[in-house]
Steps between C-alpha positions, in 0.01 A plus 500: 500500500390157370770233492506460119517876454785535750699224324470688170613821663795321662594366157503858374729601787728202428527604135593854603766363735638277224530798266679700770729206574604482134612866504880491514514841674345338808771395748559126539401494869168661411440243223557223756245657732256523209543125445422447866184710468383299197550178697297640789218621276482163324489304828137385499541337842486845661198730515503782245514771768804337663679471164428865425618615844826308464556644152433857616741452793778391263423785259521746789841360596615528139388860482725589794810382309705804400631321188157481338478726192222760502305332221514163677384665822200637310426153366519358852240749618284409201515137615403601853207692355393200292517274804304743718186400309488175696 
């Protein structure tokens, strides 16, 4: 994927994360992790594939949390799916 195209797709992922983060049904610890993921994805010093791998790792950890509501878990897997395009 060309660099400009991947940056646009990462912006789309960041917007999705921001929307999820603003949902008050999402537990606070998950919202903090979502902030961390946004910071990682916006870190232009790292290669895109490394940023995506780090984000997917954190999402996988979040998904294992038993306190995550079912809808939020579905949204997490949607994010993983979006990131798998890279």
